matplotlib code that plots the C-alpha trace (Angstrom):
import matplotlib.pyplot as plt

x = [44.8, 42.4, 39.0, 37.0, 33.2, 30.8, 33.1, 33.8, 37.2, 37.6, 41.1, 41.8, 44.9, 46.2, 46.2, 49.3, 47.7, 47.5, 43.5, 41.7, 38.2, 36.2, 32.5, 30.8, 28.2, 24.5, 24.1, 26.6, 25.0, 21.6, 22.8, 23.8, 21.1, 20.2, 23.0, 26.6, 29.5, 33.1, 35.0, 38.7, 41.4, 44.9, 47.7, 51.5, 53.8, 57.0, 59.2, 56.7, 55.4, 51.9, 49.2, 45.7, 42.5, 39.0, 35.7, 32.0, 29.1, 25.5, 22.8, 19.2, 17.2, 13.8, 11.7, 9.4, 5.8, 3.5, -0.2, -2.5, -5.4, -8.9, -9.4, -12.4, -13.8, -15.0, -12.3, -15.1, -15.0, -18.3, -19.0, -18.7, -15.6, -13.9, -14.7, -12.6, -9.0, -8.5, -5.7, -4.3, -2.4, -0.7, 1.8, 5.2, 6.8, 10.7, 11.7, 13.4, 12.0, 12.3, 12.4, 10.4, 7.0, 6.1, 2.4, 1.0, -2.6, -3.7, -0.3, 0.6, 3.2, 3.2, 5.7, 5.9, 8.3, 7.7, 7.0, 8.6, 5.6, 5.6, 2.7, 2.6, 0.0, -0.2, -3.0, -4.3, -5.9, -9.4, -8.0, -6.2, -9.1, -11.4, -9.3, -9.9, -12.4, -15.2, -14.4, -11.7, -8.2, -5.2, -3.3, 0.1, 2.7, 6.3, 9.1, 12.7, 14.5, 18.1, 19.1, 17.7, 14.9, 11.6, 8.2, 4.8, 1.1, -1.7, -5.3, -8.1, -10.5, -13.7, -14.6, -18.4, -19.6, -22.9, -21.0, -22.8, -21.9, -21.5, -21.6, -20.6, -22.5, -20.8, -19.8, -20.7, -22.3, -18.9, -16.5, -14.7, -14.9, -14.3, -13.6, -17.4, -18.2, -15.3, -17.1, -20.5, -21.6, -21.2, -23.4, -22.0, -24.4, -24.5, -26.3, -25.9, -26.9, -27.3, -27.4, -30.2, -32.3, -30.4, -27.0, -24.4, -22.1, -18.7, -17.6, -14.0, -13.1, -9.8, -9.1, -12.3, -15.2, -19.0, -22.0, -24.9, -27.4, -28.9, -32.5, -35.3, -34.2, -30.8, -29.6, -27.6, -26.2, -24.4, -23.4, -19.9, -20.2, -18.7, -15.9, -14.8, -15.1, -13.1, -10.1, -10.2, -6.5, -6.2, -5.8, -6.9, -9.4, -10.2, -13.6, -13.6, -17.0, -17.3, -20.2, -21.0, -23.9, -25.8, -23.4, -20.4, -19.2, -17.5, -17.9, -16.2, -15.8, -13.6, -14.4, -11.8, -12.7, -10.5, -10.5, -9.6, -9.1, -7.1, -8.3, -10.2, -9.8, -11.2, -10.4, -11.7, -9.5, -10.0, -13.0, -12.3, -8.7, -9.4, -12.5, -14.5, -17.1, -17.7, -20.4, -18.7, -17.9, -21.3, -22.6, -20.7, -20.9, -18.7, -16.1, -15.3, -12.7, -10.5, -8.3, -9.1, -6.8, -7.4, -10.4, -10.6, -11.3, -14.8, -16.3, -19.1, -18.3, -21.5, -21.1, -23.5, -23.7, -26.6, -29.8, -28.4, -26.4, -24.6, -22.6, -19.6, -16.7, -13.0, -10.9, -7.3, -4.8, -7.4, -8.9, -12.7, -14.3, -17.9, -19.5, -22.2, -24.4, -24.7, -28.4, -27.9, -25.2, -28.1, -29.5, -26.2, -26.6, -24.0, -21.8, -20.4, -21.8, -20.7, -19.6, -19.5, -18.4, -18.4, -17.0, -16.9, -14.2, -14.9, -14.2, -17.2, -15.0, -16.3, -14.5, -16.1, -14.9, -16.4, -15.2, -16.4, -16.9, -17.5, -20.0, -19.3, -21.4, -21.4, -19.3, -17.4, -18.1, -15.3, -15.7, -13.1, -13.1, -13.2, -9.8, -7.7, -10.5, -13.0, -12.8, -11.0, -7.4, -5.9, -2.6, -1.3, -2.7, -1.2, 2.3, 2.3, 1.5, -2.2, -3.2, -6.3, -7.9, -11.1, -12.8, -14.0, -16.6, -16.4, -12.8, -10.3, -7.0, -4.3, -6.4, -5.0, -6.8, -6.0, -6.7, -6.9, -6.4, -5.5, -4.5, -2.1, -2.8, -1.5, -1.9, -2.3, -3.8, -6.7, -5.8, -7.1, -9.7, -11.2, -9.3, -7.0, -4.6, -2.2, -0.3, 0.1, 3.2, 3.1, 4.8, 1.8, -0.8, 0.8, -0.1, -3.7, -5.9, -8.0, -11.6, -13.2, -10.8, -12.6, -11.0, -11.6, -11.0, -11.4, -10.9, -11.9, -12.4, -10.6, -13.6, -12.8, -15.8, -14.7, -16.5, -15.5, -16.3, -15.6, -15.2, -15.0, -12.0, -12.2, -8.9, -8.8, -5.3, -5.7, -6.4, -9.2, -8.3, -9.8, -9.8, -10.9, -12.9, -12.3, -13.4, -15.6, -15.6, -12.0, -10.1, -10.0, -12.1, -12.5, -14.0, -17.7, -16.9, -14.9, -18.3, -20.1, -20.3, -19.1, -19.3, -16.0, -16.5, -14.8, -14.8, -13.3, -12.0, -12.2, -14.3, -17.7, -20.9, -20.4, -16.6, -15.4, -14.0, -12.2, -11.7, -9.5, -9.3, -7.4, -7.5, -11.1, -12.1, -15.3, -16.4, -18.7, -19.1, -18.8, -22.0, -23.5, -21.7, -18.3, -18.8, -18.6, -19.2, -19.0, -20.2, -17.9, -19.8, -19.1, -17.7, -14.8, -14.5, -14.3, -11.4, -9.1, -6.3, -5.4, -2.9, -2.8, -5.0, -4.5, -7.6, -6.9, -9.1, -8.7, -10.8, -10.5, -12.1, -13.8, -10.4, -8.7, -6.8, -6.5, -5.2, -5.2, -5.4, -4.4, -5.8, -4.6, -7.2, -6.2, -7.8, -7.6, -10.1, -7.9, -10.2, -8.7, -8.3, -10.2, -10.3, -12.1, -10.1, -11.2, -14.2, -14.3, -10.9, -12.3, -15.3, -17.5, -19.6, -20.3, -22.7, -20.1, -19.2, -22.7, -23.3, -20.5, -19.9, -18.3, -15.3, -15.0, -11.8, -9.7, -7.1, -7.1, -4.7, -4.8, -7.4, -6.5, -6.7, -9.8, -12.1, -15.2, -15.5, -19.1, -20.0, -23.2, -24.0, -27.7, -29.3, -27.6, -24.9, -22.0, -19.2, -15.8, -12.7, -9.5, -6.4, -3.2, -1.8, -4.8, -6.4, -9.8, -11.9, -15.4, -17.6, -20.8, -22.7, -23.6, -27.4, -26.8, -24.8, -27.2, -30.0, -27.9, -29.6, -27.8, -26.6, -24.0, -23.9, -22.0, -20.2, -19.9, -17.5, -17.3, -15.0, -14.4, -11.1, -10.4, -11.2, -14.3, -13.3, -15.1, -14.4, -16.2, -15.5, -17.4, -16.6, -18.3, -19.0, -21.0, -23.2, -23.0, -24.1, -24.8, -22.8, -20.3, -20.7, -17.6, -18.1, -15.2, -15.5, -14.6, -10.7, -9.3, -13.0, -13.3, -11.7, -9.0, -5.7, -4.0, -0.2, -0.6, -2.5, -0.1, 2.7, 0.9, -0.3, -3.7, -6.5, -8.7, -11.8, -15.1, -17.8, -18.1, -21.5, -21.7, -18.3, -16.9, -14.6, -11.1, -11.6, -8.8, -9.7, -7.7, -7.2, -5.8, -4.4, -2.8, -2.3, -0.7, -2.1, -2.5, -4.1, -6.4, -8.3, -12.0, -13.2, -16.3, -18.4, -16.1, -12.5, -9.7, -6.1, -3.5, -1.7, 1.9, 2.8, 5.3, 2.6, 0.7]
y = [133.0, 136.0, 135.4, 138.5, 138.6, 141.4, 143.4, 140.9, 138.9, 135.4, 133.6, 130.2, 128.1, 125.9, 122.4, 119.9, 119.1, 122.8, 123.2, 125.6, 126.2, 128.5, 128.5, 131.8, 132.1, 132.0, 135.5, 136.8, 134.9, 136.2, 139.8, 139.0, 140.5, 139.3, 140.5, 139.6, 139.4, 139.1, 137.0, 137.4, 135.3, 136.8, 134.8, 134.8, 131.8, 131.2, 133.4, 136.3, 136.2, 137.4, 135.6, 136.8, 135.3, 136.5, 134.5, 135.8, 134.5, 135.1, 135.4, 134.8, 133.9, 134.8, 131.9, 131.2, 132.3, 129.5, 129.9, 127.0, 128.1, 127.1, 123.3, 122.4, 126.0, 125.7, 123.6, 120.9, 117.6, 116.0, 112.8, 113.8, 115.6, 112.6, 110.6, 112.6, 113.8, 117.1, 119.8, 121.3, 124.7, 127.7, 130.3, 130.9, 133.9, 134.1, 130.9, 130.1, 128.8, 124.9, 124.4, 121.4, 121.7, 118.9, 118.3, 116.2, 115.0, 112.3, 110.9, 111.0, 113.0, 114.7, 116.7, 119.2, 122.2, 126.0, 127.6, 130.8, 133.0, 131.6, 129.3, 125.5, 122.9, 119.1, 116.3, 114.1, 111.2, 110.0, 106.7, 108.6, 111.0, 107.8, 106.5, 109.5, 109.4, 111.7, 114.7, 117.3, 116.9, 119.2, 119.8, 121.1, 122.4, 122.8, 124.6, 125.1, 128.0, 127.7, 129.2, 126.4, 128.4, 126.5, 127.9, 126.0, 126.7, 124.4, 124.3, 122.5, 120.8, 118.8, 115.5, 115.5, 112.3, 113.4, 116.0, 119.4, 122.1, 125.9, 128.1, 131.9, 134.1, 136.9, 139.7, 143.1, 141.8, 141.1, 139.8, 143.2, 145.7, 149.1, 152.7, 153.2, 150.0, 150.4, 153.1, 151.0, 148.1, 144.8, 141.9, 138.4, 135.6, 132.1, 128.8, 125.5, 122.0, 119.3, 122.2, 122.4, 125.3, 127.6, 126.1, 128.7, 129.6, 131.4, 134.0, 135.2, 138.2, 140.2, 138.1, 138.9, 136.5, 137.3, 135.0, 134.0, 131.6, 129.2, 130.0, 127.5, 127.6, 126.9, 130.2, 132.6, 136.0, 138.3, 142.0, 143.6, 147.2, 150.2, 150.5, 147.1, 147.2, 150.5, 148.5, 145.9, 146.2, 146.7, 143.5, 140.0, 139.3, 135.8, 135.1, 131.8, 130.2, 127.3, 125.1, 121.8, 119.5, 118.1, 115.0, 117.5, 117.0, 120.2, 122.2, 125.2, 127.1, 130.1, 132.8, 134.9, 138.8, 141.7, 145.1, 147.4, 150.8, 151.7, 155.1, 155.3, 158.3, 159.1, 162.1, 163.7, 164.6, 168.1, 168.0, 168.7, 169.4, 172.9, 172.3, 174.7, 173.2, 175.5, 175.4, 172.8, 170.6, 170.8, 169.7, 166.3, 163.5, 164.1, 161.8, 162.0, 160.1, 159.9, 157.8, 155.8, 154.8, 151.8, 150.5, 147.3, 146.9, 146.3, 148.5, 150.8, 154.6, 156.8, 160.0, 163.0, 165.6, 168.1, 166.1, 163.1, 160.2, 157.8, 154.5, 152.8, 150.5, 150.6, 149.6, 149.0, 151.1, 152.1, 154.2, 155.1, 156.5, 157.4, 159.0, 161.7, 162.1, 165.6, 165.6, 165.6, 168.4, 170.6, 170.7, 172.4, 176.3, 178.7, 179.3, 177.1, 173.5, 170.7, 167.2, 164.8, 161.2, 158.4, 155.1, 152.1, 149.6, 146.1, 146.9, 149.6, 152.3, 155.2, 158.2, 161.0, 164.2, 167.0, 169.3, 172.7, 173.2, 176.5, 176.2, 178.8, 178.5, 182.3, 183.0, 186.3, 189.0, 190.4, 193.1, 194.4, 198.2, 200.0, 199.3, 202.3, 204.6, 203.6, 199.8, 200.2, 199.5, 202.3, 202.1, 204.6, 202.3, 199.2, 200.9, 201.2, 198.9, 198.3, 198.4, 195.8, 196.4, 195.8, 195.2, 192.1, 191.5, 188.6, 187.5, 187.9, 189.7, 188.0, 185.6, 185.2, 187.0, 185.3, 187.5, 185.6, 187.4, 186.0, 182.7, 184.2, 184.0, 187.0, 186.9, 189.2, 189.4, 191.1, 194.0, 194.9, 197.0, 194.3, 196.0, 194.2, 195.4, 194.0, 195.3, 193.6, 194.7, 196.2, 193.2, 191.0, 193.6, 193.6, 190.2, 191.0, 190.6, 193.4, 193.2, 192.1, 190.7, 189.0, 189.5, 187.0, 187.7, 184.5, 184.5, 182.0, 183.0, 181.1, 178.5, 177.7, 179.3, 180.6, 183.2, 184.6, 188.0, 188.9, 192.1, 193.2, 195.1, 196.5, 196.1, 198.9, 199.9, 200.6, 204.4, 205.3, 207.2, 210.4, 212.2, 215.8, 215.9, 218.7, 222.2, 224.2, 221.8, 222.2, 223.2, 226.7, 229.5, 232.3, 235.8, 234.6, 231.6, 233.8, 235.6, 232.4, 229.8, 226.6, 222.7, 221.0, 217.2, 213.8, 210.1, 208.0, 204.2, 202.2, 204.9, 204.3, 206.3, 209.2, 209.1, 212.8, 214.9, 218.3, 220.5, 223.6, 226.2, 229.5, 229.3, 228.3, 224.9, 223.2, 219.8, 217.2, 213.4, 210.4, 209.4, 205.8, 205.5, 206.9, 210.3, 213.8, 217.3, 220.7, 224.1, 227.2, 230.3, 233.2, 235.5, 232.9, 232.2, 235.9, 236.4, 233.8, 235.7, 234.9, 231.8, 228.3, 227.6, 224.4, 222.8, 219.8, 217.2, 214.9, 211.7, 210.2, 206.7, 205.8, 204.0, 207.5, 206.5, 209.4, 210.3, 213.4, 214.6, 218.0, 219.3, 222.7, 225.1, 227.8, 231.1, 233.3, 236.2, 238.3, 239.1, 238.9, 242.1, 242.2, 245.0, 246.0, 247.5, 250.5, 249.8, 250.2, 251.9, 255.1, 254.0, 255.2, 253.1, 255.2, 254.7, 252.4, 250.5, 250.0, 247.8, 245.6, 243.0, 244.5, 243.1, 243.3, 242.1, 242.9, 241.3, 239.9, 239.3, 236.1, 234.5, 231.0, 230.3, 228.5, 230.4, 231.8, 236.0, 236.9, 240.2, 242.1, 244.8, 246.2, 243.5, 240.7, 238.4, 236.9, 234.8, 233.7, 232.3, 233.6, 232.7, 231.5, 235.2, 236.4, 238.1, 237.6, 238.4, 238.0, 239.3, 240.9, 239.9, 242.7, 241.9, 242.8, 245.9, 247.2, 247.2, 249.7, 253.2, 256.6, 256.6, 256.0, 252.0, 250.3, 247.2, 245.0, 242.0, 239.6, 236.5, 234.3, 232.7, 229.1, 229.3, 231.3, 235.0, 237.3, 240.6, 242.8, 245.9, 248.5, 250.4, 253.1, 253.0, 255.8, 254.9, 257.7, 257.4, 261.3, 262.9, 265.5, 269.1, 271.3, 275.0, 277.5, 280.9, 283.8, 284.4, 287.8, 289.3, 289.1, 285.6, 288.1, 288.4, 291.6, 292.3, 293.4, 290.4, 288.2, 289.5, 288.7, 285.7, 284.8, 282.6, 280.0, 279.1, 277.4, 275.0, 271.2, 269.7, 266.2, 266.0, 265.8, 268.3, 267.4, 265.6, 266.6, 268.7, 268.5, 271.9, 271.8, 275.2, 275.5, 271.8, 271.8, 270.0, 272.1, 270.1, 272.0, 271.0, 270.9, 273.1, 272.6, 275.0, 275.8, 275.3, 277.7, 277.6, 280.1, 280.1, 281.8, 284.3, 281.8, 279.4, 281.8]
z = [204.6, 204.9, 203.3, 202.6, 201.9, 202.0, 204.0, 206.4, 206.9, 207.9, 208.6, 207.4, 207.7, 204.9, 205.6, 204.8, 201.6, 200.6, 201.1, 203.6, 204.6, 206.6, 207.9, 207.3, 210.1, 209.3, 211.0, 208.4, 205.6, 206.3, 205.7, 202.2, 199.9, 196.6, 194.4, 193.0, 195.4, 195.2, 197.4, 197.8, 199.4, 200.4, 201.9, 202.1, 201.9, 204.3, 202.0, 202.5, 198.9, 198.5, 196.7, 195.9, 194.2, 193.8, 193.0, 192.1, 193.8, 193.5, 196.4, 195.0, 197.9, 196.1, 195.8, 192.9, 193.2, 192.1, 191.1, 190.2, 188.3, 188.9, 188.0, 186.0, 186.2, 189.7, 191.6, 191.8, 190.0, 189.6, 188.1, 184.4, 184.9, 186.9, 183.8, 181.4, 181.4, 183.3, 182.6, 185.5, 184.9, 186.4, 186.2, 187.9, 188.6, 189.2, 187.7, 184.3, 181.3, 181.2, 185.1, 186.2, 187.9, 190.2, 190.9, 193.5, 193.6, 195.9, 196.3, 192.6, 191.3, 187.8, 186.1, 183.2, 182.4, 182.6, 179.4, 178.2, 179.3, 182.7, 182.3, 182.7, 182.3, 182.3, 181.9, 184.5, 183.1, 183.8, 185.1, 187.9, 188.5, 188.7, 191.5, 193.7, 196.6, 197.4, 199.4, 199.4, 197.9, 197.7, 194.6, 195.1, 192.6, 193.4, 191.4, 192.0, 190.4, 189.0, 192.3, 194.2, 195.7, 195.9, 195.8, 195.8, 195.8, 196.9, 195.6, 197.2, 194.9, 195.5, 194.6, 194.3, 196.0, 197.5, 199.7, 200.4, 198.2, 198.3, 195.4, 195.6, 193.2, 191.0, 193.3, 192.3, 189.0, 187.3, 190.2, 189.9, 192.5, 191.2, 192.7, 193.0, 194.5, 196.9, 198.5, 198.9, 201.0, 199.3, 199.3, 199.3, 198.2, 196.8, 197.0, 198.8, 198.2, 201.1, 203.6, 206.0, 206.3, 209.0, 208.4, 209.3, 206.5, 207.3, 204.6, 204.9, 202.8, 203.3, 206.6, 208.0, 208.8, 208.1, 208.8, 206.6, 207.0, 204.6, 203.8, 202.8, 199.0, 200.0, 199.3, 201.5, 201.7, 204.0, 203.9, 204.2, 205.7, 203.8, 206.1, 205.5, 201.8, 201.7, 203.1, 200.3, 198.7, 194.9, 193.0, 193.5, 196.6, 197.7, 199.1, 201.1, 202.3, 204.7, 206.3, 207.6, 207.1, 209.8, 209.8, 210.5, 207.1, 206.1, 202.7, 201.5, 198.4, 197.3, 194.7, 193.0, 192.6, 191.4, 193.2, 190.2, 191.3, 188.1, 187.0, 183.8, 181.4, 178.2, 175.9, 172.7, 169.8, 168.3, 166.4, 162.6, 163.7, 165.2, 167.4, 165.0, 162.8, 159.6, 157.0, 154.8, 157.7, 159.1, 155.7, 155.8, 158.2, 161.2, 162.5, 166.3, 167.9, 171.0, 173.4, 176.5, 179.4, 181.4, 179.5, 177.8, 174.0, 173.4, 176.0, 175.2, 174.7, 174.8, 172.7, 173.1, 170.4, 171.0, 171.4, 169.9, 171.5, 169.8, 170.9, 169.6, 171.2, 172.0, 169.4, 168.9, 170.5, 173.1, 170.5, 169.8, 166.8, 165.7, 162.8, 163.5, 160.3, 158.8, 159.5, 163.3, 162.7, 161.3, 164.9, 166.3, 166.5, 165.7, 168.7, 171.4, 171.6, 174.0, 172.8, 175.9, 176.0, 178.8, 179.3, 181.9, 182.1, 182.9, 186.5, 186.4, 186.9, 184.9, 183.0, 181.0, 179.2, 177.2, 174.6, 173.5, 169.8, 168.2, 165.2, 162.7, 159.6, 158.8, 155.7, 155.8, 153.2, 151.0, 148.4, 145.7, 145.5, 142.1, 140.0, 138.6, 139.3, 137.2, 136.6, 133.1, 132.5, 130.2, 128.5, 131.3, 134.0, 132.6, 132.4, 136.3, 139.4, 139.7, 143.5, 144.2, 147.6, 149.2, 152.6, 154.6, 157.2, 159.3, 158.5, 161.1, 160.8, 159.4, 157.4, 153.8, 150.8, 147.5, 144.5, 141.0, 137.9, 134.3, 135.8, 138.5, 142.2, 144.4, 148.2, 151.1, 154.6, 156.1, 158.3, 161.8, 160.1, 157.8, 154.8, 152.3, 149.6, 147.1, 144.2, 140.6, 138.7, 135.1, 133.7, 134.7, 133.5, 130.1, 129.7, 130.0, 126.8, 125.7, 126.8, 130.3, 132.8, 135.8, 139.4, 142.0, 145.8, 148.3, 152.1, 154.7, 158.2, 161.1, 161.0, 157.6, 155.9, 152.4, 150.6, 147.0, 145.2, 141.6, 140.0, 136.2, 135.1, 131.4, 129.8, 127.2, 126.4, 122.6, 122.1, 119.8, 116.5, 115.0, 111.7, 110.9, 107.6, 105.0, 106.0, 103.9, 101.3, 100.1, 103.3, 102.0, 103.7, 101.3, 102.1, 101.6, 104.0, 106.2, 107.4, 108.0, 110.8, 110.0, 111.0, 111.9, 111.7, 111.5, 112.2, 114.8, 115.2, 118.5, 120.3, 121.6, 122.0, 124.3, 124.4, 124.7, 121.9, 122.3, 119.2, 119.2, 116.5, 116.9, 120.9, 121.1, 122.6, 121.8, 123.3, 121.8, 122.0, 119.6, 117.8, 117.4, 113.9, 115.3, 113.6, 115.5, 114.9, 116.4, 115.2, 115.0, 115.0, 112.4, 115.1, 115.4, 111.9, 110.8, 113.3, 111.7, 110.0, 106.4, 106.9, 107.5, 110.5, 112.4, 113.7, 116.6, 117.7, 120.6, 121.7, 124.9, 125.6, 129.0, 129.7, 129.5, 126.3, 124.1, 120.5, 118.6, 114.9, 113.4, 110.1, 108.4, 106.8, 104.6, 105.3, 102.2, 102.0, 99.2, 96.1, 92.8, 90.4, 87.1, 84.3, 81.2, 78.2, 76.1, 74.0, 70.4, 70.4, 72.2, 74.4, 71.9, 69.5, 66.4, 63.6, 61.9, 64.8, 65.9, 62.9, 64.1, 66.6, 69.7, 71.4, 75.2, 76.8, 79.9, 82.2, 85.7, 88.5, 91.0, 88.8, 87.5, 83.9, 82.7, 85.2, 83.9, 83.6, 83.3, 81.4, 81.5, 79.0, 78.1, 80.5, 78.8, 80.0, 78.3, 79.6, 78.7, 80.3, 81.5, 79.5, 80.7, 81.1, 82.9, 80.0, 78.8, 75.8, 74.3, 71.4, 71.6, 68.4, 66.2, 66.7, 70.3, 69.6, 67.0, 69.9, 71.8, 71.8, 71.9, 75.6, 77.9, 79.1, 81.9, 81.0, 84.3, 84.6, 87.5, 88.3, 91.2, 91.8, 92.6, 96.1, 95.7, 96.3, 93.7, 92.3, 89.7, 87.7, 85.5, 82.2, 80.5, 76.8, 74.9, 71.7, 69.4, 66.0, 64.9, 62.0, 63.1, 61.8, 61.5, 61.1, 60.4, 61.4, 59.2, 59.0, 59.6, 59.7, 56.0, 54.9, 53.2, 54.6, 53.5, 53.8, 57.5, 58.6, 56.8, 59.0, 62.2, 63.8, 63.1, 64.7, 63.2, 65.1, 64.6, 66.1, 65.8, 66.5, 67.9, 68.9, 72.7, 74.1, 73.7, 70.5, 68.0, 65.1, 62.0, 60.2, 56.7, 55.4, 51.9, 52.3, 55.6, 58.5, 61.7, 64.8, 67.1, 70.1, 70.5, 73.2, 75.2, 72.9, 70.0, 68.6, 67.8, 66.8, 66.2, 63.0, 63.0, 60.6, 59.5, 58.8, 57.0]

ax = plt.figure().add_subplot(projection="3d")
ax.plot(x, y, z, "-o")
ax.set_aspect("equal")
plt.show()
């Protein structure tokens, strides 16, 4: 049979009973490291058939590490401690839970089991302790792990029965030698009882002996040079002291210290999240915090902020926290300030850290530029996108600007030059109510200092209304008014004092403004009015409010300067008032053109005025009373008549009338020279002639001859008429 283990083959022979055995030399066994191994066995029977088998074995040569804790606090049992039950405990590494711990003390064996945490403990009764003799005894603890490896530890204790005693004082103030102390000389000192003055005390540290001498008060001390201290390994360090009294009774004592060189670290969390303290944060209590490494809970952390120092302790998770009152923060100036922290662990190792914090309590400045050109949103402005812009000072590029308008927030960022701009679309503008709208712009600098600015925007999208009042009293300019200046006036609605009004008439433009009561007026000079043609003239007036909203009105005025026509008919049938007619009333009448029925005609005669009205056909008539006619003297009179049409154009006319009441005398000249017509004269045409007194030239003269009427004209000075022979 071939046996293979850890790469080495061994040969065995099968015995008669089928068994086999080999011996692995100690030299090969010692080569086996702690691990799992597979042992294989291979063989052939007489027929040549092969058989193979394997088996796992474990190599575990690591013995348990057994530690016995200090007994009774100092490994010395005095009389009081001997009279009471005592606990012996310790710790075991590399042994399984439940393994038996065997403890031997003064020939007595005690057992206990190993706990899950590796600790063990047992009680020794006062009865057993009382049997102990004074002097030094050894306590031994043994443990065997499941692999069969055994470990043990021994601890010497003293039974106080008047033996001399040695005590070792706390080393390095806390029995911990830290990194700083490792670079310094170390004093080991202690006390003694029942040791004579001058007794030698041997101090062993790290395998090296140092000598001390007991002084009068029983104390002793020795120094360990820097170079020796520097060689101390990190971890537990046992200091052993030994002496003998004058009788030669030995005494020794041990003292445990720890060389703790673990690096200590402390850090400061970002202050206020960004290591920047703004005005708001500076006005409130500030919580500082941080983390430590290799520092025990409860250790003191010193925090220095400005000229103030604060202390706190390490809490759970190796964290620390402290609150700085806002009153203390007021002492920090704008700019870079330093916060420092420091801490010591129990070993005395020190760590510190510093954090720069920038204090920035100066708020930036933000402004809003004029909106829509005049801070007034007109209907035209509201129908398009509105640009809102402004400037900042002290706000970094990229900082967000929030603009609030009508409950809606809009955002943009600060440009490199400090300016900012954004747009509000017409849809949002349409939701604005008439009146004052407040726009708020807010920005914060990187330190978190906020600032806001407000700007008023007058929303005025309703155009004012304008009217033009009646011109010239009746919206008609007659011939008289055509030669005069005129006031064009009107009223407005939803306009305010000072809003601009532009009036245009016949190509001429006039500017005015709205009065406090909403009225307006402009004067148009006579030169412009007189240039207006006879026709309908349109006057336009446009009002524009301060928002730029405008509306117009037009008004038509008729220019009519054509005078009507007025005539006076023949008076008294022949424009002569004779003696008969002078005793009667006189009818004066006439006609008119372009004069409306019912208008008044005024007639003047001999200094007296008479009125009548125009009839539907344009004619008019009136009677001068006989009492007025009789007052007329023998003369020519002018009758004047005047009338004004409906628009005020006037016209007048005159007519002559003669008053002649003297009787007419007719004189017939001699006919035929002798008023006798002879035969010859009868045969020829004859001329009849005469004179008329008080008759006008052209008046008709009727000549009756033999009962026959013969008309004859009245000449300027006489009358004449030829009569034919046949008539004669």
